[in-house]
C-alpha positions in Angstrom: 49.3 -113.2 53.4 47.1 -110.9 55.3 48.9 -107.6 55.7 47.4 -105.3 58.5 50.1 -102.8 57.2 50.7 -103.1 53.5 54.4 -102.3 52.7 53.9 -102.1 48.9 51.6 -99.0 49.0 53.1 -95.6 49.8 50.4 -93.0 49.7 51.8 -90.8 47.3 53.4 -93.2 44.5 50.7 -95.5 43.7 50.6 -95.8 39.9 53.3 -93.0 39.5 55.9 -93.1 36.8 59.3 -93.9 38.4 61.8 -91.7 37.0 64.6 -93.6 35.0 67.5 -92.3 37.5 65.5 -93.8 40.4 64.4 -96.9 38.9 65.9 -100.4 40.1 65.7 -101.3 36.4 68.4 -99.0 35.6 70.6 -100.6 38.2 69.8 -104.0 36.7 70.8 -102.7 33.3 74.1 -101.3 34.6 74.9 -104.4 36.4 74.3 -106.7 33.2 76.3 -104.1 31.1 79.2 -104.5 33.6 79.1 -108.2 33.3 79.1 -108.0 29.5 82.3 -105.9 29.8 84.0 -108.4 32.1 83.1 -111.4 29.9 84.9 -109.6 27.1 88.2 -110.3 29.0 89.6 -113.7 30.1 89.9 -113.1 33.7 91.7 -115.7 35.7 89.9 -117.4 38.8 91.6 -118.8 41.8 91.2 -122.6 41.5 88.7 -124.2 43.9 87.3 -127.5 45.3 85.7 -129.7 42.8 86.8 -127.1 40.0 86.4 -129.5 37.2 82.6 -129.6 37.7 82.3 -126.6 35.4 84.3 -128.2 32.6 80.9 -130.1 31.8 79.7 -126.8 30.3 82.5 -127.0 27.9 81.9 -130.4 27.1 78.1 -130.0 26.5 78.5 -126.7 24.5 81.0 -128.3 22.2 78.5 -131.2 21.8 75.6 -128.8 21.0 77.7 -126.8 18.4 78.5 -130.3 16.8 74.6 -130.7 16.4 74.3 -133.0 19.4 71.1 -132.5 21.6 71.2 -133.0 25.4 69.3 -136.1 26.5 68.5 -137.1 23.0 72.1 -137.8 21.8 73.9 -137.8 25.2 73.1 -138.5 28.8 73.1 -135.5 31.4 72.9 -135.5 35.0 70.5 -132.3 34.8 68.4 -130.3 32.2 69.7 -128.6 29.2 68.8 -125.1 29.5 72.0 -124.2 31.3 74.1 -125.8 28.4 72.4 -124.1 25.7 72.6 -120.6 27.6 76.3 -121.3 28.3 76.8 -122.3 24.5 75.0 -119.0 23.4 77.0 -116.8 25.8 80.3 -118.5 24.8 79.4 -117.7 21.4 79.0 -114.2 22.2 82.1 -113.7 24.4 84.6 -116.4 23.4 87.1 -114.8 25.8 85.0 -115.2 28.7 86.4 -117.4 31.5 84.4 -120.4 31.7 83.4 -120.4 35.3 82.1 -116.9 34.8 80.3 -117.8 31.8 78.6 -120.7 33.2 77.6 -118.7 36.3 76.2 -115.8 34.8 74.7 -117.4 31.6 71.3 -117.9 33.5 70.8 -114.1 33.6 69.8 -114.3 30.0 66.5 -115.7 31.6 66.4 -114.8 35.2 67.5 -111.0 34.2 64.2 -110.6 32.3 62.1 -112.2 34.8 63.4 -110.3 37.7 62.7 -107.1 35.5 59.1 -108.1 35.3 58.8 -108.3 39.1 60.7 -105.1 39.7 58.4 -103.3 37.1 55.4 -104.2 39.1 56.7 -103.6 42.5 58.4 -100.3 41.9 54.9 -98.7 40.9 54.0 -98.8 44.7 57.4 -98.6 46.3 60.9 -98.1 44.9 62.5 -99.1 48.1 60.8 -102.4 48.1 61.7 -102.8 44.4 65.4 -102.5 45.4 65.1 -104.7 48.5 63.9 -107.7 46.1 66.6 -106.6 43.3 69.7 -106.0 45.4 69.9 -109.6 47.0 69.1 -111.2 43.6 72.0 -109.3 42.0 74.3 -110.4 44.9 73.5 -114.1 44.6 73.6 -113.9 40.8 76.8 -112.2 40.3 79.0 -113.7 43.0 79.6 -117.4 41.7 79.9 -119.2 45.1 77.7 -121.6 47.0 76.4 -121.0 50.7 78.0 -124.1 52.2 81.7 -124.9 52.7 83.4 -128.0 51.2 86.9 -127.0 51.7 88.9 -124.9 54.2 91.1 -123.0 51.8 89.5 -120.0 49.8 88.9 -120.8 46.1 86.2 -120.5 43.4 83.2 -122.7 43.5 83.4 -124.3 40.3 80.6 -127.0 41.3 77.1 -126.9 41.9 76.4 -124.3 39.3 73.0 -125.6 38.3 71.9 -125.8 41.7 72.9 -122.2 42.2 70.8 -121.4 38.9 67.7 -123.1 40.4 67.8 -121.3 43.6 68.1 -118.0 41.8 65.1 -118.9 39.6 63.2 -120.0 43.0 64.1 -116.4 44.2 62.7 -114.8 41.0 59.5 -117.1 41.5 59.1 -116.3 45.1 59.3 -112.5 44.6 56.7 -112.9 42.2 54.3 -115.0 44.2 54.6 -112.6 47.3 55.0 -109.0 45.8 53.7 -108.9 42.2 49.9 -107.9 41.8 49.6 -107.5 38.1 47.9 -110.6 36.8 49.6 -110.6 33.5 53.0 -110.0 35.0 52.4 -112.6 37.7 51.5 -115.0 35.0 54.3 -114.5 32.8 56.8 -114.6 35.7 55.6 -117.8 37.1 55.3 -119.4 33.8 58.9 -118.4 32.7 60.4 -119.4 36.1 58.6 -122.7 36.1 59.5 -123.7 32.7 63.1 -122.6 33.3 63.4 -124.6 36.6 62.1 -127.7 34.5 64.6 -127.4 32.0 67.6 -126.6 34.4 66.9 -129.4 37.2 63.7 -131.4 37.7 63.9 -131.2 41.5 63.7 -127.3 41.0 60.5 -127.6 39.4 59.2 -129.9 42.2 60.3 -127.2 44.8 58.5 -124.3 42.8 55.3 -126.4 42.4 55.4 -126.6 46.3 55.5 -122.8 46.3 53.1 -122.1 43.7 50.8 -124.6 45.5 51.0 -122.6 48.5 50.3 -119.4 46.8 47.3 -120.9 44.9 45.9 -122.2 48.4 46.2 -118.9 49.8 44.6 -116.9 47.0 47.6 -115.3 45.8 47.9 -117.1 42.6 44.2 -117.0 41.4 42.6 -120.0 39.7 42.6 -118.3 36.3 46.2 -117.2 36.5 47.4 -120.6 37.8 45.7 -122.2 34.7 47.1 -119.7 32.2 50.6 -120.1 33.8 50.3 -124.0 33.5 49.1 -123.9 29.9 52.1 -121.6 28.9 54.5 -124.2 30.5 52.7 -127.0 28.9 53.0 -125.1 25.5 56.8 -124.5 26.0 57.3 -128.2 26.8 55.4 -129.4 23.9 57.1 -127.1 21.7 60.5 -128.7 22.9 59.1 -132.1 22.6 57.8 -131.6 19.1 61.0 -130.0 17.9 63.5 -132.3 19.2 62.1 -134.9 21.4 64.0 -133.2 24.4 61.3 -133.6 27.0 60.6 -137.3 26.7 64.4 -137.9 26.6 65.1 -135.6 29.7 62.5 -137.8 31.7 63.8 -140.8 30.5 67.3 -139.8 31.8 65.9 -138.8 35.1 64.3 -142.4 35.5 67.7 -143.9 34.7 69.4 -141.6 37.5 66.6 -142.7 39.9 67.6 -146.3 39.0 71.3 -145.6 40.0 70.6 -143.5 43.0 68.2 -145.8 45.0 68.8 -144.8 48.4 66.4 -143.6 51.1 64.8 -140.0 50.9 64.9 -139.4 54.5 68.6 -139.4 55.3 69.0 -137.0 52.4 66.2 -134.6 53.8 68.0 -134.9 57.3 71.2 -134.0 55.7 69.8 -131.0 54.0 68.0 -129.9 57.1 71.4 -130.3 59.1 73.6 -128.6 56.4 71.5 -125.6 56.8 70.7 -125.6 60.4 72.1 -122.2 60.9 69.5 -120.7 58.7 66.5 -123.1 59.4 66.5 -123.0 63.3 65.7 -119.2 63.3 63.2 -119.8 60.4 61.5 -122.6 62.4 61.4 -120.6 65.7 59.9 -117.6 63.4 57.3 -120.2 62.3 56.4 -120.9 65.8 56.2 -117.2 66.8 53.9 -116.6 63.8 51.8 -119.5 64.5 51.4 -118.0 68.0 50.6 -114.7 67.0 48.1 -116.0 64.1 46.0 -118.6 66.2 43.1 -116.3 66.8 42.9 -115.1 63.3 43.2 -118.6 62.0 40.6 -119.9 64.2 38.2 -116.9 63.2 38.9 -117.8 59.5 38.0 -121.4 60.1 34.7 -120.4 62.0 33.9 -118.4 58.9 34.5 -121.3 56.7 32.1 -123.5 58.8 29.4 -121.1 58.3 29.4 -121.8 54.6 32.1 -122.8 52.3 33.7 -120.0 49.9 36.6 -119.4 48.0 37.5 -116.4 49.7 37.2 -118.0 53.2 39.2 -121.0 52.2 41.9 -118.9 51.1 41.8 -116.7 54.3 42.2 -120.0 56.1 45.5 -120.6 54.3 46.7 -117.1 53.8 48.5 -117.1 57.1 52.3 -116.1 57.4 52.9 -119.6 59.0 51.8 -121.5 56.2 53.8 -119.4 53.8 57.0 -119.8 55.6 56.7 -123.6 56.3 55.7 -124.3 52.8 58.7 -122.4 51.6 61.0 -124.0 54.0 59.6 -127.5 53.0 60.3 -126.6 49.2 63.9 -125.7 50.2 64.6 -128.9 52.2 63.1 -131.0 49.3 65.3 -129.4 46.8 68.4 -129.4 49.1 68.0 -133.1 49.7 69.5 -133.8 46.2 72.3 -131.3 46.1 76.0 -130.8 46.6 76.8 -127.1 46.3 74.0 -124.6 46.1 72.9 -121.2 47.4 70.4 -122.8 49.6 67.2 -121.1 50.8 68.0 -117.7 49.1 64.6 -117.7 47.9 63.1 -117.0 51.5 64.4 -113.5 51.4 61.4 -111.8 49.5 59.2 -113.6 51.9 61.1 -112.9 55.1 61.2 -109.2 54.1 57.6 -108.9 53.6 56.8 -111.0 56.8 59.0 -109.0 59.0 57.6 -105.5 57.9 54.2 -106.8 58.1 54.2 -108.7 61.2 56.4 -106.1 63.1 54.1 -103.4 62.2 51.1 -105.5 63.3 52.6 -107.0 66.7 50.4 -106.0 69.7 53.5 -106.2 71.9 57.0 -105.0 71.7 58.6 -108.5 72.7 56.6 -110.1 69.7 58.0 -107.2 67.2 61.4 -107.7 68.4 61.3 -111.7 68.1 59.9 -111.4 64.5 62.4 -108.8 63.4 65.4 -110.6 64.9 64.4 -114.2 63.7 63.7 -113.1 60.2 66.9 -111.2 60.2 68.8 -114.2 61.6 67.2 -116.5 58.7 67.9 -114.0 56.0 71.7 -113.3 56.7 73.5 -116.6 56.6 73.2 -117.0 52.8 74.2 -113.4 52.0 76.9 -113.3 54.4 78.2 -116.7 53.5 78.5 -115.8 49.6 80.0 -112.4 50.4 82.5 -113.8 52.7 83.7 -116.5 50.5 83.9 -114.2 47.4 86.0 -111.7 49.3 88.3 -114.6 50.8 88.7 -116.1 47.4 89.3 -113.0 45.4 91.5 -111.1 47.9 93.5 -114.2 48.7 94.3 -114.6 44.8 96.4 -111.6 45.1 99.4 -113.7 45.9 98.4 -116.6 43.7 100.4 -117.7 40.5 98.9 -118.3 37.1 98.9 -121.8 35.8 101.3 -122.1 32.8 99.8 -123.9 30.0 100.1 -124.3 26.2 96.7 -126.2 25.1 94.2 -125.1 27.8 92.4 -121.9 26.0 90.5 -120.0 28.4 89.9 -123.2 30.6 93.3 -122.6 31.8 92.8 -118.9 33.0 93.2 -119.9 36.7 95.7 -119.2 39.4 96.6 -121.0 42.5 98.8 -120.6 45.6 102.4 -121.2 44.8 102.9 -123.6 47.5 99.9 -125.6 46.2 101.4 -125.3 42.4 104.7 -126.9 43.7 102.7 -129.4 45.6 100.8 -130.3 42.4 104.2 -130.9 40.5 105.7 -132.9 43.1 102.5 -135.2 43.4 102.4 -135.8 39.8 105.8 -137.4 39.8 104.9 -139.4 42.9 101.7 -140.6 41.3 103.7 -141.7 38.0 106.8 -143.1 39.7 104.9 -144.7 42.7 102.0 -146.2 40.9 101.8 -149.6 42.6 100.9 -147.9 45.9 98.1 -145.9 44.2 96.9 -149.1 42.5 96.6 -150.6 46.0 94.4 -147.7 47.1 92.1 -148.2 44.2 92.1 -152.0 44.6 90.8 -151.4 48.3 88.2 -149.0 47.0 89.6 -145.8 48.7 91.0 -142.5 47.3 94.5 -141.5 48.2 92.8 -138.6 50.0 89.2 -138.5 51.3 88.8 -134.9 49.9 90.9 -135.6 46.8 88.5 -134.0 44.3 88.5 -131.1 46.6 92.2 -130.8 46.8 93.4 -127.7 45.0 96.7 -129.6 44.1 94.6 -132.3 42.5 92.6 -130.0 40.3 95.9 -128.1 39.5 97.7 -131.1 38.7 94.8 -132.5 36.7 95.0 -129.5 34.2 98.6 -129.9 33.9 98.1 -133.5 33.0 95.6 -132.6 30.4 97.7 -130.1 28.9 100.6 -132.5 28.7 98.3 -135.0 27.1 97.3 -132.7 24.3 100.9 -132.3 23.4 101.4 -135.8 23.4 98.2 -136.4 21.1 99.4 -133.8 18.7 102.8 -135.4 18.4 101.3 -138.7 17.9 99.0 -137.4 15.1 102.0 -135.6 13.6 104.4 -138.8 13.6 101.5 -141.2 12.6 99.9 -139.2 10.0 96.5 -139.7 11.5 93.7 -137.4 13.0 91.6 -138.1 16.0 88.2 -136.9 15.1 86.5 -138.2 18.2 88.0 -138.1 21.8 86.7 -139.6 24.8 88.0 -139.3 28.3 87.4 -142.1 30.8 87.2 -139.6 33.7 84.5 -137.3 35.4 84.6 -134.7 32.6 85.9 -134.6 28.8 87.1 -131.2 27.7 89.6 -132.7 25.2 87.2 -132.3 22.1 86.6 -128.7 22.9 90.2 -127.9 23.6 91.6 -129.8 20.4 88.6 -128.5 18.4 87.2 -132.2 17.7 84.1 -134.1 18.7 83.0 -136.1 21.5 81.2 -139.4 20.7 77.5 -139.6 20.7 75.5 -141.0 23.4 78.2 -141.1 26.1 77.2 -139.3 29.3 78.9 -136.2 30.6 79.5 -135.8 34.3 80.7 -139.4 34.7 80.4 -140.4 38.3 80.1 -144.2 38.0 78.3 -144.4 41.7 75.5 -142.1 41.2 75.2 -140.5 37.5 76.0 -143.1 34.9 73.5 -145.9 34.0 74.8 -149.2 32.5 76.1 -148.7 29.0 73.2 -149.6 26.5 73.8 -150.6 22.8 74.1 -147.0 21.5 76.7 -146.4 24.1 78.7 -149.6 23.3 78.6 -148.8 19.7 79.7 -145.1 20.0 82.8 -146.2 22.1 83.6 -149.0 19.6 83.9 -146.3 17.1 85.6 -143.6 19.0 89.1 -142.9 17.6 90.9 -142.5 20.9 89.7 -142.9 24.6 92.1 -141.5 27.3 92.5 -143.0 30.7 93.9 -140.9 33.5 96.7 -142.4 35.7 97.9 -139.7 38.1 96.6 -141.1 40.3 94.7 -144.3 39.6 91.6 -144.2 41.4 88.7 -146.6 42.4 86.3 -144.2 40.7 88.2 -144.2 37.2 88.6 -148.0 37.5 85.0 -148.4 38.1 84.4 -146.2 35.2 86.8 -147.9 33.0 85.1 -151.3 34.0 81.9 -150.1 32.5 83.5 -148.9 29.3 86.4 -151.5 28.9 84.3 -154.1 27.0 83.5 -151.6 24.2 87.0 -150.4 23.9 89.4 -153.5 24.1 88.0 -155.1 20.9 88.7 -152.4 18.3 91.4 -150.5 20.3 94.9 -151.0 21.5 96.2 -149.7 24.8 99.2 -147.5 24.7 101.0 -145.3 27.3 100.5 -141.9 25.8 102.1 -139.9 28.9 103.3 -140.6 32.4 99.8 -139.8 33.5 97.7 -140.9 30.6 97.2 -144.2 28.8 95.4 -144.4 25.5 92.9 -146.6 23.7 93.9 -146.0 20.0 91.4 -147.3 17.5 93.4 -150.1 15.5 92.5 -148.9 12.1 94.5 -145.7 13.0 97.8 -147.8 13.1 98.8 -146.9 16.6 102.7 -146.9 17.2 103.4 -147.9 20.6 104.4 -145.0 22.9 104.6 -142.6 20.2 103.2 -139.8 22.1 105.1 -140.7 25.4 
């Protein structure tokens, strides 16, 4: 962007060495140190909507420790980087609460990358470096989405990989807008783009759009772009040669596309409508910037017409309107594929620079006020949403009661409102005793509640059922003299192998949503299920989702297994060679 007033260059501090006590890097190190201390303890979290989504990380990490490779040995809905980072952090902090581990593990990558950005920016302005770092820390430390999916306050245990993508896009945006050192720019762009690819492919698509804008404006020079691209290609090639992870990951993405064959336009409109509170002021700011930049833009086009040159071409594109429009487009493209995210937080580094530059350069006071107000209106919604949700959840948890459990390890470090804990217990009894009613719901293709998986009582009862099922499995093994080495759960998530120190079957997908995330079982999946020792089927309540999922796997289970009633809320397919005794566990 052309900057009539360069906010990054105070007269005195260019090139000066920043004292450690004033450096934003010290704040970054202190925050990371505090998080490490917090992960050394098991800090219970208030249960929240779709809370079980983060249990996928427990399943994936357990598989990784067993030697399984994501995408190669089992189907994943997103890239493997988050799972590997979670496994690494869990190895260092075995007592860490899983939701916090999953939310903070990306800092192993994003922390060093934002440090590169701060290192460059603080040479010119410590204030600007802090302005870049502080929002990054807020969004990285507070594990909450910007959108609301349930009226009661609770932890956002879902959309974690979407939040991680947004945090990486924040680092990428800060580098593209603020970093001047070419070596640091190449390192940050390459690291962020490689991480985006291995967290979620749509994040890499959004990041590419942002990089193309920076390249067109001359902010990412041709040589730097080539070098960053080569580094990314080298990283991808290394992963592919070592484990075949890239080609397997792309195959999983193609399989997901075959399952999700809906039109893109409704998703784009949905992403825009869900974030209208931010996009409306951002769109108005685009119009204001367009109006103020028409004359300079026309002049750059006239210069381009006199004779083509790279400098003239870059000046034509290096306009605030184009920057903001390109970043907004990248955000809408990414958010069109999401449920839960920290949407558009990567606009903040750009909005900060636009506001300072354009306010200082405004020819009239109304234009300056309009730019400042609209930039602030676009920047505040994500920050206020995350801070408000975290405050509500953690302050409201003061009166919560802990979930009592025997077998849930750190996964059971949750608390819930007393009235919802009582409701969960009552509903578990109703689900078991009035099963024909819930069978009827499933047959008609309806859930007992439209927000069933967001209901806190469902998530609480689900954990109670898992705890009880492990008791029954242990009792069954003791009475039958067997040991279930491989355990499968015909449900969205399968924490049983990790909870019982066993193994999950190869090839079977994690994040089992039969309507949008599970391709039809192939020969490898069928063989793995045929050989599994025990497959669990939740029945409290029976749902159309689980019935659909079971129908995919039933042909592979019914020949070599016998179905028994394990508990009032779980059936089990026990492999025939393990000599099942009917209802031993129940």
